Structures are given as structure tokens and as C-alpha cells.
C-alpha positions as CSV (number, residue, x, y, z in Angstrom):
1,M,29.0,-16.7,17.0
2,L,26.3,-18.5,18.9
3,S,22.8,-18.1,17.5
4,R,20.0,-16.6,19.4
5,Q,18.4,-20.0,19.7
6,I,21.5,-21.5,21.3
7,H,21.4,-18.6,23.8
8,E,17.8,-19.3,24.6
9,N,18.6,-23.0,25.0
10,L,21.5,-22.2,27.4
11,I,19.2,-20.0,29.5
12,D,16.7,-22.8,29.7
13,E,19.4,-25.2,30.8
14,F,20.7,-22.7,33.3
15,I,17.2,-22.3,34.8
16,V,16.9,-26.1,35.2
17,A,20.4,-26.4,36.7
18,Q,20.4,-23.4,39.0
19,V,16.8,-22.8,39.9
20,V,14.6,-25.8,39.5
21,N,17.0,-28.3,41.0
22,R,17.5,-26.0,44.0
23,E,13.7,-26.0,44.6
24,L,13.3,-22.2,44.4
25,D,9.9,-20.7,43.8
26,E,8.2,-19.8,40.5
27,R,8.8,-16.1,41.1
28,T,12.5,-16.7,41.3
29,I,12.5,-18.8,38.1
30,K,10.8,-16.0,36.2
31,A,13.1,-13.3,37.7
32,Y,16.3,-15.3,36.7
33,R,15.0,-15.8,33.2
34,L,13.9,-12.2,32.7
35,D,17.3,-10.9,34.1
36,L,19.2,-12.9,31.5
37,E,16.8,-12.1,28.6
38,L,16.9,-8.4,29.3
39,F,20.7,-8.5,29.4
40,F,20.9,-10.2,26.0
41,R,18.3,-7.8,24.6
42,W,20.5,-4.9,25.8
43,L,23.5,-6.5,24.0
44,T,21.5,-6.7,20.8
45,E,20.5,-3.0,21.1
46,E,24.1,-2.1,21.8
47,K,25.2,-4.2,18.8
48,T,27.6,-6.0,21.0
49,D,28.7,-9.6,20.3
50,F,28.8,-11.6,23.6
51,E,31.2,-14.1,22.1
52,T,33.9,-11.7,20.8
53,T,34.0,-9.3,23.7
54,E,35.0,-9.6,27.4
55,K,31.8,-11.0,28.9
56,E,32.6,-9.8,32.4
57,E,33.2,-6.2,31.2
58,Q,30.0,-6.2,29.2
59,M,28.0,-7.4,32.3
60,E,29.6,-4.7,34.4
61,I,28.8,-2.0,31.8
62,Y,25.2,-3.3,31.8
63,L,24.9,-3.2,35.5
64,E,26.3,0.4,35.6
65,Y,23.8,1.3,32.9
66,L,20.9,0.0,34.9
67,S,22.1,1.9,38.0
68,K,22.9,5.3,36.4
69,E,20.6,5.4,33.4
70,K,17.6,3.3,34.4
71,K,18.1,4.2,38.1
72,L,17.1,0.8,39.4
73,R,17.2,0.2,43.1
74,F,20.5,-1.1,44.6
75,S,18.8,-4.3,45.7
76,T,17.6,-5.0,42.2
77,I,21.1,-4.3,40.8
78,C,22.6,-6.8,43.4
79,R,20.1,-9.5,42.3
80,K,21.0,-9.1,38.7
81,Y,24.7,-9.1,39.6
82,L,24.3,-12.4,41.3
83,V,22.3,-13.9,38.4
84,L,24.9,-12.9,35.9
85,G,27.7,-14.3,38.0
86,Y,25.8,-17.6,38.4
87,Y,25.4,-17.7,34.6
88,L,29.1,-17.2,34.0
89,S,29.8,-20.1,36.3
90,F,27.2,-22.2,34.5
91,L,28.8,-21.4,31.1
92,K,32.2,-22.6,32.4
93,E,30.7,-25.8,33.7
94,Q,29.1,-26.5,30.3
95,G,32.4,-25.8,28.5
96,V,31.0,-22.8,26.6
97,I,33.7,-20.6,28.1
98,S,37.1,-21.7,29.4
99,D,37.3,-19.4,32.4
100,F,36.0,-16.1,33.8
101,R,36.9,-13.6,36.4
102,P,34.5,-12.6,39.2
103,L,32.3,-9.6,38.4
104,K,33.0,-6.3,40.3
105,S,30.5,-5.8,43.0
106,P,28.0,-2.9,42.4
107,A,28.9,0.2,44.2
108,Q,26.3,1.0,46.9
109,P,24.9,4.5,46.9
110,K,26.3,6.7,49.6
111,E,22.8,7.8,50.6
112,A,19.8,5.6,50.1
113,S,17.1,7.4,48.1
114,V,13.7,7.9,49.7
115,D,12.1,8.3,46.3
116,I,10.7,4.8,46.6
117,F,8.3,6.1,49.2
118,L,5.0,7.4,47.9
119,T,4.3,11.1,48.4
120,K,1.0,12.4,49.9
121,K,-0.3,13.1,46.4
122,E,0.7,9.7,45.1
123,V,-1.0,8.0,48.1
124,D,-4.2,9.9,47.3
125,E,-4.0,9.1,43.6
126,F,-3.3,5.4,44.4
127,F,-6.4,5.0,46.5
128,Q,-8.5,7.2,44.2
129,A,-7.6,4.8,41.3
130,I,-9.0,1.8,43.3
131,N,-12.1,3.8,44.2
132,R,-12.7,4.8,40.6
133,E,-12.4,1.2,39.4
134,Y,-14.8,0.0,42.1
135,T,-17.4,2.6,41.1
136,D,-17.0,2.0,37.3
137,L,-17.1,-1.8,37.4
138,D,-20.4,-3.3,36.2
139,S,-19.7,-6.9,37.2
140,D,-20.6,-8.0,40.7
141,F,-17.8,-10.5,40.9
142,R,-15.1,-7.9,39.8
143,K,-16.5,-5.5,42.3
144,R,-15.9,-8.1,45.0
145,V,-12.3,-8.6,43.8
146,C,-11.8,-4.8,43.8
147,L,-13.3,-4.6,47.4
148,R,-10.8,-7.2,48.5
149,D,-8.0,-5.2,47.0
150,Q,-9.2,-2.0,48.7
151,V,-9.2,-3.6,52.1
152,M,-5.7,-5.2,51.6
153,M,-4.0,-2.0,50.4
154,K,-5.5,0.0,53.2
155,L,-4.4,-2.5,55.8
156,L,-0.9,-2.3,54.4
157,F,-0.7,1.5,54.3
158,Y,-2.8,2.8,57.2
159,H,-2.0,0.0,59.7
160,G,1.5,-1.0,58.6
161,I,0.8,-4.7,58.5
162,E,3.5,-6.8,56.9
163,I,2.6,-8.5,53.7
164,S,3.4,-12.0,55.1
165,E,1.1,-11.2,58.1
166,L,-1.6,-10.0,55.8
167,L,-1.6,-13.2,53.8
168,R,-1.8,-15.4,57.0
169,L,-4.9,-13.6,58.4
170,E,-8.0,-15.6,58.9
171,T,-11.6,-14.5,59.1
172,S,-11.7,-15.3,62.8
173,D,-8.9,-12.8,63.4
174,Y,-11.3,-9.9,62.9
175,N,-13.9,-8.9,65.4
176,Q,-16.6,-6.9,63.7
177,K,-18.2,-5.7,66.9
178,T,-15.0,-4.1,68.2
179,A,-13.3,-3.5,64.8
180,V,-10.2,-5.2,66.2
181,L,-7.9,-7.3,64.0
182,M,-5.5,-9.8,65.6
183,I,-2.1,-9.9,63.8
184,H,-0.2,-13.1,64.3
185,R,3.6,-12.8,64.1
186,K,6.1,-15.6,63.6
187,K,8.9,-14.4,65.9
188,E,7.2,-11.7,68.0
189,R,4.1,-11.5,70.2
190,D,0.8,-11.1,68.4
191,R,-0.4,-7.5,68.2
192,V,-3.9,-6.0,68.1
193,V,-4.9,-3.5,65.4
194,H,-8.0,-1.3,65.7
195,L,-9.5,-0.2,62.4
196,F,-10.2,3.4,63.3
197,S,-11.7,4.3,59.9
198,K,-15.5,3.9,59.7
199,I,-15.1,3.5,55.9
200,L,-12.6,0.7,56.3
201,Q,-14.7,-1.0,58.9
202,E,-17.7,-0.9,56.5
203,Q,-15.5,-2.3,53.7
204,M,-14.2,-5.1,55.9
205,A,-17.7,-6.0,56.8
206,R,-18.8,-6.1,53.2
207,W,-15.8,-8.2,52.3
208,L,-16.7,-10.7,54.9
209,D,-20.2,-10.8,53.6
210,E,-18.8,-11.5,50.1
211,H,-16.2,-14.0,51.2
212,E,-18.3,-17.0,50.5
213,Y,-18.1,-16.2,46.7
214,F,-14.4,-17.0,46.9
215,E,-14.7,-20.2,48.9
216,H,-14.2,-23.3,46.9
217,G,-14.3,-26.2,49.2
218,D,-13.3,-26.3,52.9
219,V,-9.5,-26.2,52.6
220,Y,-9.0,-22.4,52.7
221,Q,-12.4,-21.1,53.6
222,N,-11.0,-19.6,56.8
223,R,-8.3,-17.6,55.1
224,L,-9.3,-13.9,55.1
225,F,-8.0,-13.0,51.6
226,L,-8.5,-15.5,48.8
227,S,-7.8,-15.5,45.1
228,K,-10.5,-15.9,42.5
229,L,-9.9,-19.6,42.6
230,G,-10.4,-19.8,46.3
231,R,-6.7,-20.2,47.2
232,P,-4.5,-18.2,49.5
233,L,-2.9,-15.2,47.8
234,S,0.9,-15.1,47.2
235,M,3.4,-12.3,47.6
236,K,3.5,-12.1,43.8
237,M,-0.3,-11.7,43.6
238,V,-0.2,-8.8,46.1
239,T,2.6,-7.2,44.1
240,N,0.6,-7.6,40.8
241,I,-2.4,-6.0,42.5
242,F,-0.3,-3.1,43.8
243,D,1.3,-2.6,40.4
244,K,-2.1,-2.6,38.7
245,Y,-3.3,0.4,40.7
246,R,0.1,2.1,40.7
247,V,0.0,2.2,36.9
248,M,-3.7,3.3,36.9
249,A,-2.7,6.1,39.3
250,G,0.1,7.2,37.0
251,I,2.9,6.5,39.5
252,E,6.0,5.8,37.5
253,K,8.6,5.3,40.2
254,E,9.8,1.8,40.9
255,C,8.1,0.8,44.1
256,T,6.5,-2.2,45.8
257,P,3.7,-2.9,48.2
258,K,6.3,-2.8,51.0
259,D,7.2,0.7,49.9
260,L,3.5,1.6,50.2
261,K,3.4,0.2,53.7
262,N,6.6,2.0,54.7
263,S,5.5,5.3,53.3
264,L,3.2,5.9,56.3
265,G,6.1,6.6,58.5
266,R,7.0,9.8,56.6
267,Y,3.6,11.4,57.2
268,G,2.6,10.5,60.8
269,E,-0.7,9.8,62.6
270,E,-2.2,13.1,61.6
271,L,-2.2,12.2,57.9
272,V,-3.7,8.8,58.7
273,R,-6.7,10.2,60.4
274,E,-7.1,12.9,57.8
275,R,-7.1,10.4,54.9
276,I,-9.4,7.6,56.2
277,K,-11.7,9.3,58.7
């Protein structure tokens, strides 16, 4: 039986061989490592010996468990399925196992669940959580960070801006006199967004006034949304911000900032004007 330390070493070697050498980003590295660590943790809880049982069967049982019991999204199951398959291939290359059979592909649900979209109540609770934190904070700098988060989340939900577009925005893209935001797209024509909410217009104006506190040098000073260190935000940072307020709002479903953005389509323009007038 291989010790836990040997398994940890193999995972480390797998990360180097399959991720670092392929120049994938840090987020992918963490996801691959976590996928494998969670699998081996599940084996321990199930009191299953990875060395004395059919590895492929255990992996398939695990994926089915994640789908039926944990109710993870199909896209998440597919990612874990690929990582486990890569790991089997790596174990063979290292001589840890002599051979393996391809894992059975996860069965796609007949009907995609819409549960990942936020309900009207959840949308309200999400933005109320951000507002409460802003009101309760006693640090000026933390209030500035929260203000930034308010503006970003509202642009995602109420104006349907893609996260990648949000992260590329520059201060010059917003005209305070007309409340018009220019969205630059990679493959399509630029589009103009009018911030119809007076509250959002005021928050955007305050954020631009506070922007200098996040500028460290001249490299990224024109980027609209900056981190505490004065650098452009990443997809992972936006996800972490969303998760923070999702948890504070008591929203337990597995959803992402993109799901927040896409939830608007279920409610229509009437809800938009009702919520941020």
C-alpha cells in the first residue's frame, strides 16, 4: 500500500508534469491539485484502498457520487473526469500502474437545471449583503474596496457585461456627464451601455474619485477596476468577491459571477428598473 506521503508526492509530480510544463495558469494548477486531493479524501472516508481496488471503477463511482449526491454541475464533473484521466495516464508513465482503461464519460443530464440562476429573492439578498457591509465598515480603505465591489457586481447583473469585458475597462471608457460606458469587445463591435440607475451613477462617480488610492505607479492607473495592490483584477479575484457576498447572503447553491450576470434574463427589464431606480 502506498503511503499518504507518496500520494502527495505523486500529485506534486503530476502538477509539474501536466500543468506547469504546459504553462497553464495558477487557477488551473490549484483546481487540478484540489480535484485529486478531494478524490483521495473521499477514498479515505469510504475506507477504500486505491492500490487494491480497480482504480477506474473507484473514480467512476466517485464522479457519480459528485453528480447524484453532491449535485455538482455537469461542467464541474467533466473537469474532474478529465483530471482523473490525466492522472491515470501519468501513473502509467511513472510505472506506478501497468495499464488502465479509459474512464466512462459522465452522463449529461437530459435537461439542464436552471437552479444556478439566482432567484429574485437571492438577487435582493446578494446586493443587500454588499450594502450592509459597506454601511458597517469603519475603515475608509475597506469602504473603498466594498464600493468597487458594489459597482462591479451591479455592472455584471444589471447591464450584462461579460467578466472579461469588465476587467478590460479603463477609466476613460466612462463618461460621467452622460453616464455612458463604452464596452470594448474582442470579436464584436463595441457597445454603449447607459447606467440608467441614479444610485449606480453616484457609486461610479465616487469610485472614480477614490480610484487614486488604488493607483501604485503609472502602469495600470488607467484600468477602471484595480486590486488593493494597484494591479488589474483577475477572473479568480472576481469569483472570490462574488463568493464572499454569496456566502454572506446565505446563498448555498453552486453559482458563479457568470450565473449572476445571466440571471437577469429570467426577470426582464421591469425587474431591472424596479431594483436599481
